[in-house]
N, CA, C and O of each residue as an XYZ file, in Angstrom:
316
protein
N       0.880     -1.420     -0.042
C      -0.021      0.055     -0.018
C       0.810      1.257      0.028
O       1.464      1.509      1.040
N       0.830      2.067     -1.069
C       1.447      3.324     -1.012
C       0.553      4.509     -0.856
O      -0.393      4.653     -1.630
N       0.776      5.302      0.025
C      -0.051      6.546      0.132
C       0.716      7.679     -0.073
O       1.845      7.607      0.411
N       0.410      8.792     -0.698
C       0.806      9.951     -1.302
C      -0.043     11.114     -0.964
O      -1.227     11.140     -1.298
N       0.588     12.189     -0.237
C      -0.254     13.463      0.083
C       0.600     14.491     -0.351
O       1.792     14.481     -0.046
N       0.063     15.436     -1.082
C       0.757     16.703     -1.442
C       0.530     17.858     -0.843
O       1.338     18.787     -0.857
N      -0.815     17.889     -0.156
C      -1.240     19.147      0.508
C      -1.950     18.738      1.820
O      -2.385     17.597      1.973
N      -2.039     19.537      2.603
C      -2.709     19.625      3.923
C      -3.483     20.869      4.153
O      -2.977     21.991      4.110
N      -4.740     20.623      4.400
C      -5.614     21.937      4.704
C      -5.972     22.024      6.129
O      -6.664     21.190      6.713
N      -5.481     23.040      6.635
C      -5.696     23.177      8.222
C      -7.138     23.879      8.212
O      -7.337     24.884      7.530
N      -8.163     23.274      9.033
C      -9.351     23.853      9.166
C      -9.818     24.108     10.615
O     -10.664     23.392     11.151
N      -9.322     24.996     11.133
C      -9.730     25.286     12.628
C      -8.666     24.206     13.464
O      -7.435     24.235     13.443
N      -9.588     23.217     14.228
C      -9.016     22.162     14.953
C      -8.506     21.016     14.195
O      -7.627     20.252     14.592
N      -9.132     20.951     13.056
C      -8.819     19.696     12.170
C      -7.581     19.891     11.080
O      -7.319     21.010     10.641
N      -6.907     18.812     10.715
C      -6.204     18.925      9.657
C      -6.450     17.911      8.546
O      -6.240     16.728      8.813
N      -6.859     18.238      7.365
C      -7.362     17.489      6.478
C      -6.350     17.331      5.382
O      -5.836     18.299      4.822
N      -6.039     15.892      5.050
C      -4.935     15.675      3.922
C      -5.477     14.653      2.988
O      -5.884     13.561      3.383
N      -5.478     15.052      1.647
C      -5.738     14.196      0.610
C      -4.631     13.166      0.292
O      -3.456     13.505      0.432
N      -4.954     11.909     -0.134
C      -3.741     11.138     -0.573
C      -4.644     10.138     -1.484
O      -5.862     10.111     -1.661
N      -3.639      9.361     -1.973
C      -4.033      8.227     -3.024
C      -3.371      6.920     -2.485
O      -2.285      6.968     -1.908
N      -3.990      5.849     -2.667
C      -3.478      4.439     -2.542
C      -3.398      3.735     -3.800
O      -4.301      3.906     -4.620
N      -2.344      2.896     -4.079
C      -2.300      2.213     -5.219
C      -2.838      0.583     -4.732
O      -2.383     -0.042     -3.774
N      -3.811      0.164     -5.581
C      -4.322     -1.215     -5.135
C      -3.417     -2.255     -5.513
O      -2.450     -1.891     -6.183
N      -3.527     -3.615     -5.199
C      -2.755     -4.737     -5.741
C      -3.141     -4.991     -7.275
O      -2.277     -5.503     -7.987
N      -4.369     -4.670     -7.821
C      -4.579     -4.746     -9.362
C      -3.903     -3.686    -10.018
O      -3.762     -3.811    -11.235
N      -3.379     -2.500     -9.378
C      -2.597     -1.755    -10.156
C      -3.563     -0.292    -10.118
O      -2.962      0.757    -10.350
N      -4.823     -0.242     -9.869
C      -5.590      0.841     -9.870
C      -5.457      1.759     -8.688
O      -4.741      1.366     -7.766
N      -6.021      2.875     -8.592
C      -5.772      3.915     -7.557
C      -6.909      4.187     -6.887
O      -7.950      4.202     -7.542
N      -6.956      4.459     -5.442
C      -7.876      4.765     -4.638
C      -7.693      6.048     -3.974
O      -6.575      6.370     -3.572
N      -8.696      6.796     -3.829
C      -8.681      8.268     -3.448
C      -8.852      8.053     -1.694
O      -9.695      7.249     -1.297
N      -8.159      8.679     -0.884
C      -8.202      8.654      0.535
C      -8.219     10.077      1.098
O      -7.771     11.019      0.443
N      -8.787     10.234      2.431
C      -8.734     11.611      3.132
C      -8.344     11.233      4.482
O      -9.078     10.451      5.088
N      -7.355     11.652      5.003
C      -7.024     11.906      6.443
C      -7.314     12.988      7.163
O      -6.863     14.104      6.907
N      -8.164     12.699      8.205
C      -8.455     13.806      9.008
C      -8.078     13.715     10.397
O      -8.484     12.766     11.067
N      -7.363     14.583     10.881
C      -6.439     14.519     12.255
C      -6.989     15.714     13.023
O      -7.111     16.848     12.561
N      -7.314     15.308     14.286
C      -7.698     16.224     15.356
C      -6.877     16.036     16.569
O      -6.323     14.981     16.876
N      -6.838     17.212     17.279
C      -6.034     17.003     18.651
C      -4.756     17.381     18.426
O      -4.361     17.692     17.302
N      -3.889     17.386     19.646
C      -2.566     17.641     19.589
C      -1.785     16.645     20.582
O      -2.458     16.075     21.441
N      -0.606     16.439     20.522
C       0.189     15.679     21.257
C      -0.292     14.342     21.188
O      -0.580     13.723     20.163
N      -0.374     13.836     22.710
C      -0.974     12.485     23.093
C      -2.510     12.321     22.783
O      -3.065     11.232     22.930
N      -3.092     13.310     22.400
C      -4.648     13.406     22.355
C      -4.927     13.540     20.868
O      -5.979     14.002     20.427
N      -3.901     13.099     20.114
C      -4.172     13.142     18.399
C      -5.063     11.973     18.058
O      -4.845     10.858     18.532
N      -6.056     12.219     17.245
C      -6.922     11.180     16.860
C      -6.755     11.325     15.154
O      -6.717     12.452     14.660
N      -6.674     10.286     14.424
C      -6.735     10.286     12.955
C      -7.628      9.396     12.445
O      -7.669      8.228     12.832
N      -8.451      9.910     11.487
C      -9.460      9.059     10.889
C      -9.096      9.021      9.283
O      -8.776     10.056      8.697
N      -9.165      7.838      8.666
C      -8.850      7.786      7.196
C     -10.035      7.248      6.586
O     -10.551      6.191      6.951
N     -10.507      8.044      5.568
C     -11.680      7.830      4.701
C     -11.216      7.348      3.235
O     -10.738      8.107      2.392
N     -11.408      6.113      3.081
C     -11.339      5.649      1.712
C     -12.451      5.494      0.926
O     -13.477      4.960      1.348
N     -12.308      5.974     -0.325
C     -13.682      5.716     -1.171
C     -13.530      4.705     -2.123
O     -12.462      4.387     -2.647
N     -14.830      4.115     -2.373
C     -15.034      2.963     -3.074
C     -14.509      2.856     -4.407
O     -13.998      1.813     -4.815
N     -14.631      4.040     -5.196
C     -14.405      4.082     -6.480
C     -12.888      3.960     -6.869
O     -12.060      4.525     -6.154
N     -12.515      3.297     -7.896
C     -11.180      2.888     -8.386
C     -10.811      3.757     -9.459
O     -11.670      4.014    -10.302
N      -9.643      4.262     -9.561
C      -9.119      5.155    -10.702
C      -8.051      4.398    -11.676
O      -7.313      3.509    -11.253
N      -8.053      4.798    -12.870
C      -6.757      4.299    -13.678
C      -5.590      4.932    -13.308
O      -4.538      4.300    -13.210
N      -5.679      6.341    -13.052
C      -4.342      7.086    -12.848
C      -4.296      7.612    -11.333
O      -5.306      7.766    -10.647
N      -3.301      7.805    -11.008
C      -2.911      8.407     -9.645
C      -3.605      9.974     -9.801
O      -4.334     10.380     -8.896
N      -3.395     10.626    -10.725
C      -3.754     12.086    -10.922
C      -5.405     11.966    -10.732
O      -5.896     12.725     -9.897
N      -6.123     11.238    -11.310
C      -7.566     11.340    -11.246
C      -8.015     11.045     -9.579
O      -8.815     11.750     -8.963
N      -7.341      9.899     -9.046
C      -7.701      9.698     -7.609
C      -7.222     10.858     -6.605
O      -7.825     11.097     -5.560
N      -6.161     11.503     -6.996
C      -5.721     12.764     -6.330
C      -6.696     13.772     -6.454
O      -7.100     14.380     -5.463
N      -7.162     14.028     -7.749
C      -8.242     15.106     -7.862
C      -9.387     14.939     -6.915
O      -9.834     15.826     -6.188
N      -9.797     13.759     -6.997
C     -11.060     13.407     -6.064
C     -10.745     13.463     -4.718
O     -11.635     13.957     -4.026
N      -9.628     13.062     -4.072
C      -9.329     13.152     -2.964
C      -9.112     14.672     -2.440
O      -9.518     15.069     -1.348
N      -8.486     15.374     -3.281
C      -8.115     16.761     -3.067
C      -9.452     17.443     -3.139
O      -9.540     18.336     -2.297
N     -10.431     17.304     -3.828
C     -11.878     17.821     -3.869
C     -12.640     17.459     -2.594
O     -13.338     18.298     -2.025
N     -12.519     16.351     -2.198
C     -13.376     16.018     -0.962
C     -12.750     16.451      0.279
O     -13.464     16.622      1.268
N     -11.234     16.687      0.346
C     -10.754     17.528      1.365
C     -11.090     18.893      1.470
O     -11.292     19.446      2.551
N     -11.168     19.562      0.146
C     -11.574     20.923      0.232
C     -13.228     20.930      0.449
O     -13.648     22.061      0.696
N     -14.026     20.118      0.416
C     -15.328     20.212      0.516
C     -15.432     19.962      2.227
O     -16.131     20.706      2.915
N     -14.745     18.965      2.745
C     -14.707     18.507      4.158
C     -14.338     20.063      4.904
O     -15.023     20.533      5.813
N     -13.246     20.667      4.378
C     -12.669     21.885      5.036
C     -13.745     23.024      5.068
O     -13.603     23.941      5.877
N     -14.856     22.996      4.182
C     -15.818     24.050      4.023
C     -17.104     23.722      4.716
O     -17.966     24.587      4.868
N     -17.255     22.468      5.148
C     -18.499     22.081      5.816
C     -18.750     22.542      7.113
O     -17.814     22.513      7.912
N     -19.891     22.979      7.482
C     -20.025     23.417      8.820
C     -20.023     22.392      9.760
O     -20.488     21.283      9.496
N     -19.557     22.665     10.793
C     -19.347     21.799     12.094
C     -20.382     21.858     12.901
O     -20.843     22.948     13.237
N     -20.978     20.506     13.394
C     -22.036     20.363     14.279
C     -21.594     20.844     15.534
O     -20.450     20.481     15.810
N     -22.204     21.613     16.449
C     -21.838     22.044     17.618
C     -22.365     20.861     18.724
O     -23.487     20.354     18.718
N     -21.261     20.553     19.675
C     -21.460     19.693     20.706
C     -22.170     20.187     22.045
O     -21.640     21.159     22.581
N     -23.089     19.748     22.541
C     -23.815     20.366     23.614
C     -23.000     19.764     24.871
O     -23.326     20.065     26.019
């Protein structure tokens, strides 16, 4: 599994990073890492999308777009 990331989008308390993963069949899958917290309280979530792409560039475009959309999404307020 190879993950690549070119950019990282800081969004307040979250760090959103798009990446791609090459599958065993040679296709590419878009992924987004969402990190929150600092130090020992850091939590990271990896979101992998089901669709496969023939090129790394296409998968990276989807991952970057999804990261950008996530960074713009309003956050729910916790009570």
